[in-house]
N, C-alpha and C positions, 0 to 999 in steps of 0.2 A: 739951983744947980747951974754951974757955969759951963759954957761950951768949951770943948777942947779944940784949940786952934790947930788947923792942918794947913800946911803950906801948899802952894800950887804943885810943886814937884812931888810932895808927899801924896797928894791926891791922885796925881798921874800914876805914881808907883802902885798905889792901892788898886786903881782900876786895872792896871796891867796884871796884877796878881789875880783879880777876880775873873778876868778874861781867860787866863790860863786855867783857873779852876773850872770855868764853864766847859772848856774842852775836855778836861779830865773827868768832870761830872758826867758829861754825855757818854763817855766810854764806860764809866762805872755803872751808871743807872741803866744803860741799855741791856745789861746782862741780868738784871733783877728778874726773879721768877715769880715772886708773890708780892702782894700789896704790902705786907708787913716788911718784907725784905727791901722793897723799893723805898718805903718810908724811912727805914733805919739808915740806908745809904744816903738818902737825901738830907736827913737831919745832920748827919756827920759832916757832909760837905758844907752846909750852911753854917755850922759852928766854926768851921775853918775860916770861912769868910768873915764872920763876925765873932772874932775870938773873945772869950770871956762872956758871951751872951747865952741866955737860955733860948732854946729853939723847940717849938712844939708844932707838930703837924697834925691837923684835925681833918676829919672827913664827914660829909653829910650825905647819906644815901638818898636815892630818888624817892620822893614821897614821904621822907622823914623830916621831923623838925628838931632832931637831936644831933648835935655834933659829937663825934667820938675822937678822943685822943688816940691816934693810930699807934703811936710809940708806946703808950702806957695802957691802951685798950680800955680807957675809962670814958664815961659819958660826961659831957659838959652841958650846962643849962643854956638855952638859946640866948639868954641875956649876957652870957659870958663872951659872946663873939659878935662879929659884925653882921649886919643884915646882908641878904643876898643882893647881887648886882641887879640893877633895874634898867629899864629902857633898852633892852636888847644887848647890853654890854656883857662881856664874858668875864670881866674881872673888876674888882673893887679894892682899892688900897687906901690906907689911912696912916698919916704921919702928922701929928700935931707939932707946932713949933716948939722946939726945946724938948721933944718927946724922947723918952727912953724905950719906946716900944713901937714896933712896926707890925701892922696887921694887913695881910693880903688875902683876899677871897677870889677864887677863880673856878669857872665851870669846866668840868672835865668832859672828855669825849662821850662818856656813857651817860651824860646829863646829870651826874652827881656833882657835888661841890667839894673842893679841898681848900684848906686855909693854912696860912703860916703865921705863927705868933713868935716874934723875935724880941726878947727883953734884954736890955743892956744892964749888966751888973757892975760895971766899972764905975767908980766914983768920978764925978766931975766930967762925965762924957754923955753925949747924946747922939742920935742918928740924924744924918743929913739927907737931903733929897737924892744925893748920889747913892746912899745906902738903900733908899726906897726903890730907886731905879734898878739897882742890882738885884734886889729882892724880887722885883717883878720879873726880871729876866730869868732868875732861878725858878720862879713859879711856872713860867712858860716852859722851861726845861723839864720840870717835873711833869707837866701836862703831856709833853711829847713822849717822855719815857713811859708814862702811864698808858698812853695810847699804843706805844710799841709793845708793852707787856700784854695788853689785851689782844693785840693782833697776833702775837706769838701764841697766846693761850687759845685764841679762836682757830689759828692755823693748826695747832696741835690737836684741838678737838675735831677740826675738819678732817685731818689726816686719819685720826682714830675712827671717825665716822665712815670715811671712805674705805678704810681697811675692813671695817665691820661689814659695810655693804658689799664689798668684794667677797668677803667670806660668805655672806648670805647668798650672793649670786652663785658662787661655786657650789655651795650646799644645795641651792635650788636645782642646779643642773644635775648634781649627783642624785638628789631625791627624785627628779624626773626619770632618771635611768632606773633607779630602784623600783619606783612605782610602776613603771612600764613592764617590769619583769613579772612573769607568771610564777609568783612565789606562793606555794600552797600553805605556808606557815603563818602568813599575815595578809590581811586584806589591804588594798591600796589606801583606803580611807584611814585605817589604823596607822599605817606607816607615815602618811602625810601628817596626821595629827601629832605624832611623836616629833617629827622634824619641825613642824610649825611651832610647837611649844618650846623646843630647844633653841631655835633660831631667833625667836622673839623674846626669850627669857620669861615666858609666861609661867606663872606658878602652877597653873592647872589648865586643862582643856578637855573638851568633849566633842564627839561627833555623833550625831543622832540620825539614824536611818529610819524613815517612816515609809511603810509599804502602802499600796493603794487601799488595803483593807483596814488601815489604821494601826497595824502592828508596829511597835517601836522597838528598835535595837539601839542601845546607847553604849558607846565605848568611851573610856576616860583615860587620861594620862596626866600624872602617874596613875596607875591602875588603882581603882578603889577610891579616888579623891572626889569624883563627881563634879558638879557645877558649883560655882561660887554661890553663897547665900543670896537670896533675892534682894535683901536690903542693901548689901554691898554693891551689887550690880546697878541698882536703881539710884543709889545715892552718890555714886562716884562716876561722873561722866568720863568716858575715855578709858575706863578700867576694864572694858569688855569690847572685843571685836568679833564679828561674825562674817561668815561667807557661806553661801548655799547654792545648790543647783539641783536639777531633777534629771533623772535618767531611768529609762526602762520602767516608768511608773513609780519609782521610788524617789523620795526627796532626801537630800543629804544636807545637814546643817552642821557646820564647824563653828565652835565657840572657844575663844581663849580668854582667860581671866587673869587680871592683876600682873602687870609687868614688873619684874623684880629688877632692882638696881643696887649699887653700892650704898646709896642713901635711903634705901627702902622702896616700897611700892610706888610706881609712877604710872602715868597714863601711857597707853600705846600711842605710837606716832603714825604718820601717814605711810611710812615705809613698811611698818608691821602689817598694816591693812593690805598693802599691795602684795606683800609676801604671802599672806594667808590666801588672798584671792588667786595668786599664781599657783599655789599648791592645790587649791580646790579645782582649778582648771586642769591641772595635771591629772588629778584623780578622775575627773570627768572624762578626759581623753583616754586614760588607762582603761576605764570601764567600757568605753566605746570600742577600744582596741580588743579587749577581751571578748566582747560580744561579737565583733566582726571575726575574730579568730575562731570562735566557736561556730559561727555561721559558715566560715570557710571550710572548717573540718566537716561540718554536716553536709555542706554542698559537695565536698569531695566524696563523701560516702555515698551521697545520692547519685553523683555522676558515675561512681563505680557500679552501683546497683543498676543504673540505667544502661551502662555499657554491657552488663551481664544480660539484662533484659533484651537489649538490642541484638546481642549474640544469639540468644535463644530464639528471638523472632526471625532472625535471618535463617535459622535452621528450619523454622516452620514454613517460610516462603520457599517455593521451589527454585532451585538453581538452574535446573533444566526441566523441560516439559517432555512427557513421553511422546514418542512418534505415533501418529495416527495414519494408517494407510489410506492414501487418497486425500489427505488433508494436510494443511500446514497450520501450526498454532504457535503463538508467541505471546509473552506477557511481560509487564514491567511494573515495578513498585518504587516510587520515589517518596520516602517519608519526609514530612516537613520538620520533624524533630528527630532526635536520636532513635526513638522508637515511635512507631505509628499505630494507627487504628484501622488500617486497610489490610485486606487479605484476599488472595486469589490462589487458585490451584487448578490443575487439570489432572484428574485421578483416573488411572486405568483400573477398571473393575475386572473381577475374575471371569465374568461371563462375556468379555470382549467389548463391553460398552465403556464409555468414558463419561465421567462427571466433570462439568465445568462449573466452577464456583468463583464468585466475587462477593466481597462483603465490606461494609464500612461501619465501624463502631462509632457511636456518638461520643464526641470529645477526642482528646489526644493524650499523648504521653503514656506513662506506665499503666494507669488504670485501663485505658483502651487496649494496650498491648496485652494485659492479663486476660481481658475478655476475648481477644483474638485467639489467645492460646486455648481458652476454654472451647471456643467454637471449633478450632482445629481438632481438639481431642474428641469432642462429641461427634463431630462429622466423621472422623476416622473410625469411630466405634460403630456408628449406625449405617454408614454408606454401603458396607458389604453385606448387610443383613438381608437385602433383597426386598425390604418393605417398600410400598408405594411412596412416590415422592411427596404426596400430600401428608401421609403419616409421618414421614421423616421430618417435614417442616413442623408438624405439630409437636413432635418430641423435642426438636431443637428449641422451639419457642418455650416449652416448659422448663427445660434444664437451664437455658440462658436466663429465664426470668428468676429462677432460684439463685443463680450464681452472680447476678448483678444487682446494683442498687436501683432505686426508683428512677434516677435520671440517666441511666445507661441502657441502651438497647442496640440492636444490630440490624441494619438494613442489608439484605442479601439477595442475590440472584443465583438460583440453582438450575442446572440443566443436565439432562441425561441424553447423550448422543449414541445412536446406533450407527456406526460408521458405514456399514454395508448399504443400508437403505437411506441414510441421511435423516432418519426420523429423530426429532429432537423434542423432548418433553421439557417444558420450561415452567418455573415457578418464581415469581417476583415478590419477595417479602419486603414491601415498602421501599424498594431500591429504585435507582434511576432506570429509565426504560432501556432495554437492550435493543440495539438496531440490527435487524436482519436485512442486509442489502442484497437484492436480487440481481441476477445477471443483466436485467434490463434497466438497472439503476432505480428501480422502485424500492421503497423502504418500508418495512413492517416493524412496528414497535411491539416488543414483548413486555407486557406490564401486568398480566393476570397473576394473581397470587393471594396476597393478604397483608396483614400488618407486620411491622418489623419484629424480629425475634426479641422476646423479653420486654416488650412494651406493655403488654397486658398479661397478668397472671391468670389466664383462663384458657379453656379448651376452645380456641378459635379455629373455625374451619378454613383451611387453605384450598385454593383452586389451582389447577394447572392448565396449560394449553400446549397442544402438540402441533408442530410444523415440520415441514420437510426441507432440509437444506440441499438444494440442487447443485450440480456442478457449476462453478462460476459464482456461486453465492458466497457471501462472507457475513460473519457475525462479530459484533463489537460489544463487549462487556466493559463497563467503566464505572468509576466512582465520581462523586460530584466534585472532587478535586480537579478533574479535567475541565468540566464546564464552568466552574466557579473560580478558575485561576484568574488572578487580578493583576492589572498593570499599575503603574505608578499614579495614574489618574483615577484609580478606583473603578475602572470599567471591567466587566466580566468577559472572559474569553468567549463564552457561548453567545453573548450579545453581539460582539463584533464579528465572530466567526462561528455561525451556527454549526454545531457538531454534525448534525444530520447532513448538511451540505458538504462539510469537509469529507465525510465518509464516502459520499457519492462521488466527489471530485477527485479522490485520491485512491483509485483502485491500484493494487499492487500485486505482483506475482508471488511475493514472499510476505508472510505475516510479519516477520521481523522488520522488513522494509517499511511497511505501513506504520508500525509502532514508532520507528525512528522518525518518520515524517511527522507524525502527530506530536511527539515530544518536541521536536525542533520548532514546529509552528507555535506551540504553546510558549516556549522559551523566548521566541522572537516577539510574541505579543506582550509577555510580562516584563521583558527587559530586565532592569535592575531591581524591580520590586521583589520584596521578600516573599517566598513561598508560604502561603498561609494555611495550606491543607495538603494532606497526602494525595499524591497522584498515582492512580493505579488503573491499568487497562489490560484486557485479555482479548486477543483477536484470533478468530478461526476462519480459515479460508479453505473452501473445497475446490480442489483443482478441477 
């Protein structure tokens, strides 16, 4: 075959045409959307450069040893094409002297290989080095166009993925709102399971709730599908995702199986796992909120009951004390909680005598307040019967024992005053000593009596003692909330300010004045410390 002579000016014209085609090819190839579309446009351009030649574009995928004719979609044997470039080179070209064929191999951006086979069909013609150079230029152009096509495809995939993630995020927010609602028709875990299966394209899902006793409740979506077969789950990694938590003694396990796609079942990705975990956390938070809501309602109901109990107790405690001719009497009760366990009263009897009572129920709160109510009722029923004080204490011990639990009892001090003579019969049922302060500042402690009411369910003998309250004498009845008032350092009031000394050192003309001085001194001592017990006192002064 003889070469076709080309003049210098003809070669220049030919190069100018190829350069123009390069610019046109860049615009044409940059809009290709698929690999086959790109290959078809490229082959058409190369045929324009090498008129009358056959052009074949082949491709070799990563890890494959087979070349495929992209234009005709047929496989070629490895021996039908050039070897791959070696030594780190990205391209390999072959043109033998007087050859009628050009072969160029080049590595693409995705590490696959492409090749161009150009065969000259015209008689008495062959390819020159200039043709080889232009072929390599067009090969680089194809590489750039291929890279641009992949970038557009990746960009499109990224935009689709971002839009999908945005949709999932919005759905996650909506699900959080729905899960948080107190919907009686569906549980939070069932709603979360439905949303999780829909957002991750799972073919099925389950949520299993296991109680502390081992009882299992399982919900499935779609309903009735159940879990995937064990062999599918174990044989296909990534085709199952789980998320779990525990609350209120129950354990919750969410499971999703087999993510569906246009091309069939695929493995779940990291975002799917994050989404399932987020929904599980929302269910956990919803269950906590429901529990706290129920607790708040219960607390509100209890507070209402306590308010009623406090109102009842305020009616039990005297608002004013009856006047006693020749005497002055005052009392105070400061509960540490809404309702307390202390009680005091001054009761005018039909025979002209007066009963002075102070009591302290073990414990605090509503149970103590209920026992105070019982004491008040029984005392009101028995006090006018005229029975001796010892027998009255025995009856109170018996009825309080039957009305209370084993850990509840009442310490009490009962006294019957005959105003005209000053005679005072006293009985101390396990209570703090009552101080009788004489006009000469001597102090007599009244502590004779017996055990607290309700401590022992038996006929326990009680004793009384009788004293005479002379003009100028005073009597202080109090509960241990006075002596055990505590400051911020944990010190007790009676340790720093012995109550016996305070009573002697603070003689008053008015009973109410003494009570005010006592409470003021206690508050000064305790400062900002929280009151830890009821404070109750009853003070009697004989003018």
